[in-house]
C-alpha positions in Angstrom: -3.9 7.3 18.1 -2.7 6.4 14.6 -5.4 4.8 12.4 -4.7 3.1 9.0 -6.7 1.6 6.2 -6.2 -2.0 5.0 -6.7 -2.7 1.3 -6.5 -6.1 -0.2 -7.7 -7.8 -3.4 -10.7 -9.4 -1.8 -12.4 -6.0 -2.0 -12.5 -6.5 -5.8 -11.3 -2.9 -6.6 -9.5 -2.1 -9.8 -6.3 0.0 -9.6 -8.0 3.4 -10.2 -10.6 2.6 -7.4 -7.7 1.7 -5.1 -5.9 4.9 -5.9 -9.1 6.9 -5.3 -9.6 5.2 -2.0 -5.9 6.1 -1.1 -6.6 9.7 -1.9 -9.9 9.6 0.1 -8.1 8.1 3.0 -5.7 11.0 3.0 -8.5 13.5 2.9 -10.3 11.8 5.8 -7.1 12.0 8.0 -6.0 8.4 8.1 -2.2 8.0 8.8 -1.4 4.9 6.8 -2.4 2.3 4.1 -1.7 -1.4 4.6 -1.6 -4.2 2.1 -1.1 -8.0 2.7 1.6 -10.1 1.0 0.9 -13.2 -1.0 -2.2 -12.1 -2.8 -0.9 -12.3 -6.4 -0.1 -8.6 -6.5 3.4 -7.2 -5.9 2.8 -5.7 -2.5 5.8 -3.4 -2.7 4.6 -1.9 -6.0 1.1 -1.5 -4.6 2.5 0.4 -1.6 4.4 2.7 -3.9 1.4 3.4 -6.1 -1.0 4.0 -3.2 1.6 6.3 -1.6 1.9 8.3 -4.8 -1.9 8.6 -5.0 -2.1 9.9 -1.5 0.7 12.5 -2.3 -1.8 14.1 -4.6 -3.8 15.1 -1.5 -1.3 15.7 1.3 2.4 16.7 1.1 4.5 13.6 1.8 1.6 11.2 1.3 0.4 8.6 3.7 2.7 5.9 5.2 2.3 2.6 3.5 3.2 -0.9 4.7 2.9 -4.6 4.2 1.0 -6.2 7.0 2.8 -9.5 6.7 5.7 -10.3 4.4 6.6 -14.0 4.5 10.4 -14.0 4.1 10.5 -17.5 2.8 8.8 -16.4 -0.4 11.5 -13.9 -1.4 15.2 -14.2 -1.6 17.4 -11.4 -0.1 18.0 -10.2 -3.7 14.3 -10.0 -4.4 13.7 -8.0 -1.2 16.5 -5.6 -2.2 15.1 -5.1 -5.8 11.5 -4.5 -4.8 12.3 -2.3 -1.8 13.8 0.4 -4.0 
């Protein structure tokens, strides 16, 4: 069974705390880290930074994903630019 961690701004964590939680999730054996869309943060950037933090612990890092991404809020160009 794959088990992931959900992180969102309502936890009140600063960036370094989120990165430490990402590293700890990797240490504890979780497979993924999820973030919601529409919280005021760039969810694509948050996924990238959380993945990078988990790469410090395990090779290849944890999978990251956006739990829900409302398409109506982003144009196709915006999706292409943020997706890398």
